[in-house]
C-alpha distance (Angstrom), angle and dihedral (degrees) to the residues before:
residue distance angle dihedral
G1 . . .
M2 3.88 . .
D3 3.90 89.5 .
F4 3.81 88.3 60.3
E5 3.76 91.8 47.1
T6 3.79 88.2 54.5
C7 3.81 89.9 52.6
V8 3.78 90.7 53.4
R9 3.83 94.6 44.2
E10 3.84 93.0 47.1
R11 3.93 95.4 37.0
I12 3.72 94.3 -118.1
P13 3.86 105.5 163.7
I14 3.79 100.3 -148.7
L15 3.82 126.5 151.2
S16 3.76 111.0 -136.5
I17 3.81 120.8 -165.4
L18 3.83 117.3 -158.1
L19 3.73 124.1 -171.8
N20 3.77 106.9 -151.8
N21 3.85 116.6 -165.7
F22 3.87 92.0 156.5
S23 3.76 90.3 -118.4
M24 3.75 147.4 85.6
A25 3.72 91.9 -132.7
I26 3.80 95.7 170.9
E27 3.80 88.9 67.1
L28 3.83 96.7 48.6
K29 3.84 92.8 97.0
V30 3.80 96.6 44.5
M31 3.88 96.0 44.4
P32 3.78 106.2 42.2
I33 3.73 97.8 138.1
S34 3.70 97.1 47.2
T35 3.75 91.2 42.9
E36 3.74 92.1 53.5
K37 3.72 97.4 42.5
Y38 3.89 101.4 34.9
R39 3.85 104.6 14.3
S40 3.79 85.1 -124.3
T41 3.77 93.7 163.2
D42 3.91 92.5 53.6
I43 3.79 111.9 95.2
S44 3.62 133.6 179.2
G45 3.80 140.1 -173.3
D46 3.74 140.6 124.9
Y47 3.67 101.9 -113.4
A48 3.82 93.9 177.7
A49 3.81 88.1 59.8
M50 3.78 90.3 48.5
A51 3.83 89.1 54.9
R52 3.68 92.1 51.0
A53 3.85 90.6 46.4
F54 3.71 87.7 56.9
G55 3.70 91.2 53.1
G56 3.88 100.9 -100.8
H57 3.67 132.1 107.3
G58 3.77 116.2 -83.2
E59 3.83 132.8 178.8
R60 3.65 133.0 176.9
V61 3.87 112.4 -145.0
T62 3.86 116.6 -158.5
A63 3.82 105.4 158.3
P64 3.83 127.4 58.0
E65 3.81 92.4 -128.4
E66 3.82 88.5 60.9
I67 3.81 95.0 58.5
V68 3.87 101.4 83.4
P69 3.84 94.7 40.4
A70 3.86 89.6 47.8
I71 3.71 92.5 52.1
R72 3.69 93.5 48.0
R73 3.87 90.1 50.9
G74 3.84 88.5 49.6
I75 3.73 92.0 50.7
E76 3.75 89.5 49.5
K77 3.70 92.5 53.1
T78 3.78 93.1 51.0
Q79 3.74 90.4 51.6
Q80 3.78 86.3 54.2
G81 3.82 88.3 55.9
V82 3.80 94.9 -102.8
P83 3.84 122.9 128.9
A84 3.86 109.6 -126.1
L85 3.75 131.5 -160.1
L86 3.78 121.0 -166.2
E87 3.84 114.2 -165.1
F88 3.80 111.3 -159.4
I89 3.84 112.1 -160.8
T90 3.83 108.7 -141.8
S91 3.79 135.8 176.3
K92 3.81 119.2 -90.2
E93 3.76 112.3 -99.9
T94 3.78 125.8 -160.5
S95 3.75 99.7 -164.9
V96 3.74 118.7 68.3
S97 3.76 134.8 179.5
R98 3.87 116.6 -92.1
L99 3.79 91.5 -141.9
């Protein structure tokens, strides 16, 4: 989040894409006890709202048909000199790449 705040403060018009599955899936296999007991790999947050609170453009995208229009709006905002963050809500996946 602080990198986005820097972009707003310094007027760096960057388009950030955030894939939000509300989980730290890569840690699932190495944190089974704390995940089961405390839900330690479950995370939440409205990152689009955070972007707006910092003074940038933020959008939360929940439907596939919203993807292209949101990207176009994000690009338009950066062309206007405003940093933009697009938060795409995705499903939680339990298998991740080992790379």
